[in-house]
C-alpha positions as CSV (number, residue, x, y, z in Angstrom):
1,X,28.7,29.2,4.5
2,X,31.6,26.7,4.7
3,X,31.0,24.5,1.6
4,X,33.9,22.2,2.7
5,X,32.1,21.0,5.7
6,X,29.7,19.0,3.7
7,X,31.0,15.5,2.9
8,X,28.8,15.4,-0.3
9,X,30.3,18.4,-1.9
10,X,33.8,18.3,-0.3
11,X,34.9,14.7,-1.0
12,X,33.5,14.3,-4.5
13,X,34.0,16.1,-7.7
14,X,31.1,18.1,-9.2
15,X,30.5,15.2,-11.4
16,X,29.6,13.1,-8.3
17,X,26.1,14.4,-8.5
18,X,24.7,13.1,-11.8
19,X,23.9,16.4,-13.4
20,X,25.6,16.4,-16.8
21,X,22.6,17.9,-18.3
22,X,21.8,20.6,-15.7
23,X,25.5,21.6,-15.2
24,X,25.6,22.5,-18.9
25,X,22.6,24.8,-18.5
26,X,24.3,27.8,-17.2
27,X,28.0,28.2,-18.4
28,X,30.0,31.4,-18.8
29,X,30.6,30.4,-22.3
30,X,27.7,28.6,-23.9
31,X,29.7,27.2,-26.8
32,X,32.3,25.7,-24.6
33,X,29.7,24.4,-22.2
34,X,28.0,22.5,-24.8
35,X,31.2,20.7,-25.7
36,X,31.9,20.1,-22.0
37,X,28.3,18.8,-21.6
38,X,28.8,16.3,-24.4
39,X,32.0,14.8,-22.8
40,X,30.8,15.0,-19.3
41,X,33.2,17.6,-17.9
42,X,32.7,21.1,-16.6
43,X,33.7,24.1,-18.5
44,X,34.3,26.4,-15.5
45,X,38.1,26.7,-15.6
46,X,40.2,28.4,-12.9
47,X,42.1,31.6,-13.5
48,X,45.2,29.7,-14.9
49,X,43.0,27.8,-17.4
50,X,44.1,24.3,-16.2
51,X,42.1,23.0,-13.3
52,X,38.3,23.4,-13.5
53,X,36.3,24.6,-10.6
54,X,34.1,22.1,-8.9
55,X,30.3,22.8,-9.0
56,X,28.9,22.2,-5.5
57,X,25.6,22.3,-3.7
58,X,24.7,25.0,-1.4
59,X,23.9,24.2,2.4
60,X,20.6,22.4,2.4
61,X,17.9,24.5,4.2
62,X,16.5,23.1,7.4
63,X,13.1,23.4,5.8
64,X,14.0,20.9,3.1
65,X,14.7,18.3,5.8
66,X,11.4,18.9,7.3
67,X,9.8,18.3,4.0
68,X,11.9,15.3,3.3
69,X,10.8,14.0,6.8
70,X,7.2,14.4,5.7
71,X,7.9,12.5,2.4
72,X,9.6,9.6,4.4
73,X,6.8,9.3,6.9
74,X,4.1,9.4,4.0
75,X,5.8,6.8,2.1
76,X,6.2,4.7,5.3
77,X,2.4,4.9,5.5
78,X,1.7,4.2,1.9
79,X,3.9,1.0,1.6
80,X,2.5,0.1,5.0
81,X,-0.8,-0.1,3.5
82,X,0.0,-1.4,0.1
83,X,2.3,-4.2,1.1
84,X,-0.5,-6.3,2.9
85,X,-3.3,-5.1,0.8
86,X,-3.2,-7.9,-1.9
87,X,-3.3,-10.5,0.8
88,X,-6.0,-8.6,2.8
89,X,-8.4,-8.6,-0.2
90,X,-7.3,-11.9,-1.9
91,X,-7.0,-14.5,0.9
92,X,-9.5,-15.9,3.3
93,X,-9.5,-15.4,7.0
94,X,-7.7,-18.0,9.0
95,X,-5.8,-19.4,5.9
96,X,-3.2,-21.8,7.2
97,X,-0.4,-20.6,4.9
98,X,-1.2,-17.0,4.0
99,X,-2.7,-14.1,6.0
100,X,-6.0,-12.8,4.5
101,X,-9.4,-11.3,5.4
102,X,-11.8,-10.7,2.5
103,X,-11.3,-13.8,0.4
104,X,-12.2,-12.2,-2.9
105,X,-9.7,-14.2,-4.9
106,X,-6.5,-13.2,-7.1
107,X,-8.3,-11.7,-10.0
108,X,-10.7,-9.4,-8.0
109,X,-7.9,-8.4,-5.6
110,X,-5.6,-7.4,-8.3
111,X,-8.4,-5.6,-10.0
112,X,-9.1,-3.5,-6.8
113,X,-5.5,-2.8,-6.2
114,X,-5.1,-1.6,-9.8
115,X,-8.1,0.7,-9.4
116,X,-6.5,2.1,-6.2
117,X,-3.3,2.7,-8.1
118,X,-5.1,4.4,-11.0
119,X,-6.9,6.8,-8.7
120,X,-3.7,7.7,-6.9
121,X,-2.1,8.7,-10.1
122,X,-5.0,10.6,-11.5
123,X,-5.7,12.7,-8.4
124,X,-2.3,14.6,-8.5
125,X,-3.7,16.6,-11.4
126,X,-6.4,18.0,-9.1
127,X,-3.7,18.6,-6.3
128,X,-1.4,20.4,-8.8
129,X,-4.2,22.8,-9.8
130,X,-5.3,23.4,-6.2
131,X,-1.7,24.1,-5.1
132,X,-0.6,26.3,-8.1
133,X,-3.9,28.2,-8.6
134,X,-5.6,28.6,-5.2
135,X,-4.1,27.8,-1.8
136,X,-0.4,27.1,-2.3
137,X,1.7,23.9,-1.7
138,X,1.9,24.1,2.1
139,X,-1.9,24.2,2.6
140,X,-2.6,21.7,-0.1
141,X,-0.1,19.3,1.5
142,X,-1.5,19.9,5.0
143,X,-5.1,19.2,3.9
144,X,-4.1,16.3,1.8
145,X,-2.6,14.7,4.9
146,X,-5.8,15.2,6.9
147,X,-7.9,13.4,4.1
148,X,-5.2,10.7,4.1
149,X,-5.6,10.1,7.8
150,X,-9.3,9.9,7.5
151,X,-9.0,7.2,4.9
152,X,-6.4,5.2,6.9
153,X,-8.6,5.4,9.9
154,X,-11.5,4.0,8.0
155,X,-9.2,1.1,6.8
156,X,-8.1,0.3,10.5
157,X,-11.6,0.4,11.9
158,X,-13.1,-2.0,9.2
159,X,-10.1,-4.4,9.4
160,X,-10.7,-5.1,13.2
161,X,-11.9,-8.7,13.7
162,X,-15.3,-7.6,15.0
163,X,-15.8,-5.3,12.0
164,X,-14.8,-8.2,9.6
165,X,-17.3,-10.5,11.4
166,X,-20.1,-8.1,10.6
167,X,-19.3,-7.7,6.9
168,X,-17.7,-4.2,7.2
169,X,-14.4,-5.3,5.4
170,X,-15.4,-4.9,1.8
171,X,-17.3,-1.5,1.9
172,X,-14.6,-0.2,4.3
173,X,-11.7,-1.0,2.1
174,X,-13.6,0.6,-0.9
175,X,-14.4,3.8,1.0
176,X,-10.7,3.9,2.5
177,X,-9.3,3.5,-1.0
178,X,-11.3,6.5,-2.3
179,X,-10.2,8.8,0.6
180,X,-6.6,7.6,0.6
181,X,-6.3,8.1,-3.2
182,X,-7.4,11.8,-2.7
183,X,-4.8,12.3,0.1
184,X,-2.0,10.6,-1.9
185,X,-2.9,12.7,-4.9
186,X,-2.3,16.0,-3.1
187,X,0.8,14.7,-1.4
188,X,2.3,13.6,-4.7
189,X,1.4,16.9,-6.5
190,X,3.1,19.1,-3.8
191,X,5.8,17.5,-1.8
192,X,8.6,17.0,-4.4
193,X,8.3,20.5,-5.9
194,X,7.8,22.0,-2.4
195,X,11.1,20.4,-1.3
196,X,12.9,21.8,-4.4
197,X,11.3,25.2,-3.9
198,X,13.3,25.5,-0.6
199,X,16.4,26.2,-2.7
200,X,16.8,30.0,-2.8
201,X,20.1,30.1,-4.7
202,X,19.8,32.1,-7.9
203,X,23.2,32.9,-9.1
204,X,26.5,31.1,-9.0
205,X,28.9,32.0,-6.3
206,X,32.6,31.3,-6.0
207,X,33.8,30.2,-2.6
208,X,36.9,28.7,-1.0
209,X,36.3,25.3,0.5
210,X,38.0,23.9,3.6
211,X,41.0,22.7,1.4
212,X,41.6,26.1,0.0
213,X,40.2,25.3,-3.4
214,X,37.8,27.5,-5.3
215,X,34.3,25.9,-5.8
216,X,31.2,27.2,-7.5
217,X,28.0,27.0,-5.5
218,X,25.4,26.1,-8.3
219,X,21.6,26.2,-8.0
220,X,21.2,23.3,-10.4
221,X,23.4,21.1,-8.3
222,X,21.5,22.2,-5.2
223,X,18.2,21.4,-6.7
224,X,19.6,18.0,-7.8
225,X,20.8,17.3,-4.3
226,X,17.3,18.1,-2.9
227,X,15.8,15.7,-5.3
228,X,18.3,13.1,-4.3
229,X,17.3,13.6,-0.7
230,X,13.7,13.3,-1.5
231,X,14.3,10.0,-3.5
232,X,16.3,8.6,-0.5
233,X,13.6,9.6,1.9
234,X,10.8,7.8,0.0
235,X,12.9,4.7,-0.4
236,X,13.7,4.7,3.3
237,X,10.0,5.0,4.0
238,X,9.4,2.0,1.9
239,X,11.1,-0.2,4.4
240,X,7.9,-0.2,6.2
241,X,6.9,-3.2,4.0
242,X,9.4,-5.4,6.1
243,X,7.5,-4.8,9.3
244,X,4.0,-5.0,7.9
245,X,4.5,-8.4,6.3
246,X,5.3,-9.9,9.6
247,X,2.7,-7.9,11.5
248,X,-0.2,-8.9,9.3
249,X,0.8,-12.6,9.7
250,X,1.5,-12.6,13.4
251,X,-0.8,-9.9,14.8
252,X,-3.3,-8.9,12.1
253,X,-3.9,-6.5,9.4
254,X,-5.4,-3.9,11.7
255,X,-2.2,-3.7,13.5
256,X,-0.3,-3.1,10.2
257,X,-2.7,-0.3,9.1
258,X,-2.5,1.2,12.6
259,X,1.3,1.6,12.2
260,X,0.5,3.5,9.0
261,X,-1.7,6.0,10.8
262,X,1.0,6.6,13.3
263,X,3.4,7.5,10.4
264,X,0.9,9.8,8.9
265,X,0.4,11.6,12.2
266,X,4.2,12.0,12.5
267,X,4.3,13.5,9.0
268,X,1.6,16.0,10.0
269,X,3.5,17.0,13.1
270,X,6.8,17.4,11.2
271,X,5.0,19.5,8.5
272,X,3.6,21.8,11.2
273,X,6.9,22.1,13.1
274,X,8.5,23.7,10.1
275,X,5.7,25.9,9.1
276,X,7.6,29.1,9.8
277,X,10.7,28.1,7.9
278,X,9.2,27.1,4.5
279,X,9.5,29.1,1.2
280,X,6.0,28.7,-0.1
281,X,5.4,30.5,-3.3
282,X,2.2,32.2,-3.6
283,X,-0.3,30.7,-6.1
284,X,-0.3,32.7,-9.3
285,X,-3.0,30.9,-11.3
286,X,-2.5,28.1,-13.7
287,X,-0.9,28.7,-17.2
288,X,-2.6,25.6,-18.4
289,X,-5.4,27.6,-20.2
290,X,-2.7,29.6,-22.0
291,X,-0.9,26.3,-22.9
292,X,-4.1,24.9,-24.2
293,X,-4.9,28.0,-26.3
294,X,-1.3,28.0,-27.8
295,X,-1.7,24.3,-28.7
296,X,-5.0,25.2,-30.4
297,X,-3.2,27.8,-32.6
298,X,-0.4,25.4,-33.2
299,X,-2.9,22.9,-34.6
300,X,-4.4,25.6,-36.8
301,X,-1.0,26.4,-38.1
302,X,-0.2,23.0,-39.2
303,X,0.8,21.4,-35.8
304,X,3.7,23.8,-35.5
305,X,4.1,25.7,-32.2
306,X,5.9,28.5,-34.0
307,X,2.5,29.5,-35.3
308,X,1.5,30.4,-31.8
309,X,4.4,32.9,-31.4
310,X,3.3,36.7,-31.1
311,X,4.1,37.8,-34.6
312,X,3.1,34.6,-36.3
313,X,-0.3,34.6,-34.5
314,X,-1.0,38.2,-35.5
315,X,0.0,37.6,-39.2
316,X,-1.7,34.3,-39.7
317,X,-4.8,34.5,-37.5
318,X,-5.0,38.2,-36.6
319,X,-5.1,37.5,-32.9
320,X,-2.9,39.1,-30.2
321,X,-1.6,36.6,-27.7
322,X,-0.7,37.3,-24.0
323,X,2.3,35.1,-23.8
324,X,6.0,35.7,-25.0
325,X,8.0,33.8,-27.7
326,X,10.1,32.4,-24.9
327,X,6.9,30.7,-23.4
328,X,6.4,28.9,-26.7
329,X,10.0,27.7,-26.7
330,X,9.6,26.5,-23.1
331,X,6.3,24.8,-24.1
332,X,8.1,23.0,-27.0
333,X,10.6,21.6,-24.5
334,X,7.8,20.7,-22.0
335,X,6.1,18.7,-24.8
336,X,9.3,16.8,-25.6
337,X,9.6,15.8,-21.8
338,X,5.9,14.7,-21.9
339,X,6.6,12.5,-24.9
340,X,9.8,11.1,-23.5
341,X,8.0,10.1,-20.3
342,X,5.0,8.5,-22.1
343,X,6.7,5.1,-22.4
344,X,6.8,4.8,-18.7
345,X,3.1,3.6,-19.0
346,X,4.5,0.0,-19.9
347,X,7.3,0.4,-17.2
348,X,4.7,1.2,-14.4
349,X,2.5,-1.8,-15.5
350,X,5.6,-4.1,-15.0
351,X,6.5,-2.4,-11.7
352,X,2.9,-2.9,-10.4
353,X,3.4,-6.6,-10.5
354,X,5.5,-6.3,-7.3
355,X,2.4,-5.6,-5.2
356,X,0.0,-7.9,-7.0
357,X,0.8,-10.9,-9.2
358,X,4.3,-11.5,-7.9
359,X,2.9,-11.9,-4.4
360,X,0.4,-14.4,-5.8
361,X,3.3,-16.2,-7.4
362,X,5.2,-16.4,-4.3
363,X,2.1,-17.9,-2.7
364,X,2.2,-20.8,-5.0
365,X,5.9,-21.7,-3.8
366,X,7.6,-22.9,-0.7
367,X,7.9,-19.9,1.7
368,X,9.6,-21.7,4.6
369,X,7.2,-20.0,7.0
370,X,7.8,-16.6,5.8
371,X,5.2,-14.2,4.5
372,X,4.5,-14.5,0.8
373,X,4.7,-10.8,0.4
374,X,8.2,-10.3,2.0
375,X,10.4,-10.3,-0.9
376,X,9.1,-7.1,-2.5
377,X,10.9,-5.3,0.3
378,X,14.1,-6.2,-1.5
379,X,13.2,-3.6,-4.1
380,X,13.6,-0.4,-1.9
381,X,16.5,-2.0,0.0
382,X,18.4,-2.6,-3.1
383,X,17.7,1.0,-4.2
384,X,19.1,2.2,-1.0
385,X,22.3,0.2,-1.4
386,X,22.9,0.8,-5.1
387,X,21.8,4.3,-5.7
388,X,24.8,5.9,-3.7
389,X,27.1,3.5,-5.6
390,X,25.7,4.8,-8.9
391,X,25.8,8.4,-7.9
392,X,29.3,8.5,-6.3
393,X,31.2,5.8,-8.3
394,X,29.6,4.8,-11.6
395,X,28.5,8.1,-13.0
396,X,31.7,9.9,-12.2
397,X,33.9,7.1,-13.6
398,X,31.9,7.2,-16.9
399,X,32.2,11.0,-17.2
400,X,36.0,10.8,-16.6
401,X,36.1,8.5,-19.6
402,X,33.8,10.8,-21.6
403,X,30.8,8.5,-21.4
404,X,28.3,10.6,-19.4
405,X,24.9,8.9,-18.7
406,X,22.3,11.6,-19.8
407,X,18.8,11.3,-18.2
408,X,17.4,9.8,-21.4
409,X,20.2,7.2,-21.4
410,X,19.6,6.3,-17.8
411,X,15.9,5.8,-18.5
412,X,16.7,3.4,-21.4
413,X,19.0,1.4,-19.2
414,X,16.3,1.1,-16.5
415,X,13.9,0.0,-19.2
416,X,16.3,-2.6,-20.3
417,X,16.7,-4.0,-16.7
418,X,12.8,-4.0,-16.3
419,X,12.6,-6.1,-19.5
420,X,15.1,-8.7,-18.0
421,X,13.0,-8.7,-14.7
422,X,9.8,-9.6,-16.6
423,X,11.5,-12.2,-18.7
424,X,13.0,-13.8,-15.6
425,X,9.4,-13.8,-13.9
426,X,8.0,-15.6,-17.1
427,X,10.8,-18.2,-16.9
428,X,10.1,-18.7,-13.1
429,X,6.4,-19.1,-13.7
430,X,7.3,-21.9,-16.3
431,X,9.3,-23.7,-13.7
432,X,6.6,-23.3,-11.1
433,X,4.1,-25.0,-13.6
434,X,6.8,-27.8,-14.1
435,X,6.9,-28.6,-10.4
436,X,4.6,-31.0,-8.5
437,X,2.3,-31.6,-6.9
438,X,-0.2,-29.3,-8.8
439,X,1.9,-28.3,-11.7
440,X,-0.1,-25.5,-13.9
441,X,-2.8,-25.4,-11.2
442,X,-0.8,-24.5,-8.0
443,X,-2.9,-24.9,-4.8
444,X,-5.9,-26.0,-6.8
445,X,-5.4,-29.8,-7.2
446,X,-6.5,-32.4,-4.5
447,X,-2.8,-33.1,-3.7
448,X,-2.4,-29.6,-2.5
449,X,-4.6,-30.4,0.7
450,X,-7.1,-27.6,0.2
451,X,-4.2,-25.1,-0.7
452,X,-2.0,-26.2,2.2
453,X,0.7,-27.7,0.0
454,X,2.4,-25.4,-2.7
455,X,4.3,-26.5,-5.7
456,X,7.8,-27.7,-4.8
457,X,9.9,-24.8,-5.7
458,X,11.5,-22.1,-3.6
459,X,10.1,-18.7,-3.1
460,X,13.7,-17.3,-2.9
461,X,14.0,-17.9,-6.6
462,X,12.0,-14.6,-7.0
463,X,15.0,-12.6,-5.6
464,X,16.5,-11.7,-9.0
465,X,13.2,-10.2,-10.2
466,X,13.2,-7.6,-7.5
467,X,16.9,-6.9,-7.6
468,X,16.6,-6.3,-11.4
469,X,13.6,-4.0,-10.9
470,X,15.4,-2.1,-8.2
471,X,18.5,-1.6,-10.4
472,X,16.3,-0.5,-13.3
473,X,14.6,1.9,-10.9
474,X,17.9,3.4,-9.9
475,X,18.6,4.4,-13.4
476,X,15.2,5.3,-14.6
477,X,13.2,6.8,-11.8
478,X,15.4,9.6,-10.7
479,X,16.3,10.4,-14.3
480,X,12.6,10.7,-15.1
481,X,11.8,13.1,-12.2
482,X,14.9,15.1,-13.2
483,X,13.8,15.2,-16.8
484,X,10.3,16.2,-15.9
485,X,11.5,19.1,-13.6
486,X,14.4,20.5,-15.7
487,X,12.6,20.3,-19.1
488,X,9.4,22.0,-17.9
489,X,8.7,25.7,-17.8
490,X,9.0,27.3,-14.4
491,X,5.3,27.9,-14.2
492,X,4.4,24.3,-15.3
493,X,6.8,22.1,-13.2
494,X,3.9,20.9,-10.9
495,X,1.7,20.2,-14.0
496,X,4.4,18.1,-15.8
497,X,5.1,16.2,-12.7
498,X,1.4,15.4,-12.5
499,X,1.2,14.5,-16.0
500,X,4.2,12.1,-15.4
501,X,2.1,10.5,-12.8
502,X,-0.6,9.9,-15.4
503,X,1.7,7.4,-17.2
504,X,1.3,5.3,-14.0
505,X,-2.4,5.7,-14.3
506,X,-2.1,4.4,-17.9
507,X,-0.3,1.4,-16.5
508,X,-2.9,0.8,-14.0
509,X,-5.6,1.0,-16.8
510,X,-3.6,-1.5,-18.8
511,X,-3.6,-3.7,-15.7
512,X,-7.3,-3.6,-15.4
513,X,-7.7,-4.5,-19.0
514,X,-5.5,-7.4,-18.5
515,X,-7.0,-8.6,-15.3
516,X,-8.7,-11.7,-17.0
517,X,-5.1,-13.1,-17.5
518,X,-4.4,-13.0,-13.8
519,X,-4.8,-16.5,-13.1
520,X,-3.4,-20.0,-13.7
521,X,-2.2,-21.1,-16.3
522,X,-2.8,-17.8,-18.2
523,X,-0.4,-15.8,-16.1
524,X,2.7,-17.4,-17.7
525,X,1.7,-15.7,-21.0
526,X,1.0,-12.5,-19.2
527,X,4.6,-12.3,-17.9
528,X,6.0,-13.3,-21.3
529,X,4.0,-10.5,-22.9
530,X,5.0,-8.0,-20.5
531,X,8.7,-8.8,-21.3
532,X,8.1,-8.6,-25.0
533,X,6.2,-5.1,-24.5
534,X,8.9,-3.8,-22.3
535,X,11.6,-4.8,-24.8
536,X,9.9,-3.2,-27.7
537,X,9.4,-0.1,-25.6
538,X,13.0,0.1,-24.7
539,X,14.2,-0.2,-28.2
540,X,11.6,2.4,-29.5
541,X,12.4,4.8,-26.8
542,X,16.2,4.8,-27.6
543,X,15.6,5.1,-31.3
544,X,13.2,8.0,-30.9
545,X,14.7,10.1,-28.1
546,X,18.4,9.5,-28.0
547,X,19.0,12.4,-30.3
548,X,17.9,14.8,-27.6
549,X,20.9,14.0,-25.6
550,X,22.8,16.3,-27.9
551,X,20.6,19.2,-26.9
552,X,20.7,18.7,-23.2
553,X,22.5,22.0,-22.4
554,X,20.5,24.1,-24.8
555,X,17.1,22.8,-23.5
556,X,18.2,23.4,-19.8
557,X,19.2,26.9,-20.7
558,X,15.9,27.8,-22.2
559,X,13.8,26.3,-19.5
560,X,16.0,28.0,-16.8
561,X,15.5,31.4,-18.5
562,X,19.3,31.7,-19.4
563,X,20.5,33.3,-22.5
564,X,22.9,31.2,-24.7
565,X,24.1,30.1,-28.1
566,X,22.5,27.4,-29.9
567,X,24.0,24.0,-30.0
568,X,26.6,23.3,-32.7
């Protein structure tokens, strides 16, 4: 394998890939590695002791690209359904300004969309158990896509004009949501770990690149590269929102949903094409029962997990446990990861506004003939443009100046940017209410000509909201997936990823509870409250978890099963 042929690993330093934590996980000298991890450099020196070897990724397996293609097509379908869904449910058929079909109003539409989101973040728990304990990731992914296609087909058939005229729209969207949420749950539980599973590198290897330099092929860097490929794929798939916003307006919702089915069928085909190339770990049963039993012993021992270790359990409770002390140490770190990811509940509530209330906000402004759900497409587009800049320029620059951005730091930065986005949304809502003709009752006063005349303020003033949210996502989302994966035991990675998804379910539950505020003029206070809650969450997160940055290398060594010294 010629590592130098890859532009990613040949033209960038090892620090190009943001892996200050994982890179510190397996050093030749743990003591030196921890110091290196803290200042953002590598401790792997060359023989003369001057120039450090670069840590690079191995060649990406072909199977990983197949799975990334599945992820891209699935997200293309997902966003192709989600982007027009608010308009489909909220607005009436033949609205002169906005596309619609079911005419259920903003509050009920937002309620249904939040319920849909809630289901899609709960079902991955079931998918994780099925994949880990029974049929494996490949089969779980395959059958989940089948269920997904059934749900999307129901949505297409019941959104046809003849079906809407016979009252099939409302029951059709409900049944479709149930089926789609089951399919999405299975996909979410399997596709990301299945992609990372294709990395078969175990030990570091020293190679000579095309420029004659010694480089170290590292598993952690390879896994991180695979997650970057995954994250890029899903954001590229998110660009389907651009097409669907125009199709729903100019052709019909059925055409938008049909495009989503086509994407799902292509995902199924790509998955099948690579079936002989995949590394698919055999299901070995879930360790969640053991984890639950260990937590029970910890509670009996004064809420200390050390009480569940082998010797302690025998001495204090007279029981012999089937797990090792290493399992307990891994469980400790996994619980730290779960605690650190819990604040994402508020973050997801804020992000959910892109597909619900911010679309309704745009509907009350001048759209210049453009769809009112067009601007949310700026989110994934901004991610696609700024993520490589952060990865290849910002993070290496900061590391060279000994200011590495650890995952927890990046999460805090993402939270701060989300706070600014919600504060801006509240400010914009204030100016919408200050604009004629309807002021605090957009589209609801006689001067609006039955909703045909919006308040005199431009829809494009929403742009900073989606740009700020996307920049926050660049920092926080990859860091969260990385933290969930690297800080969870090998036998619990799917479970921790699924638990991370539950934070989004919590955000949807909060959205359901706050549904009565989704209307004019209360929505202004809703946005202001979101900004305040996100600000408090950001500050609290940093105060509580910033100390774990100092243990990044130690925690990675434990979860990777590598012997090493304790942190200084």
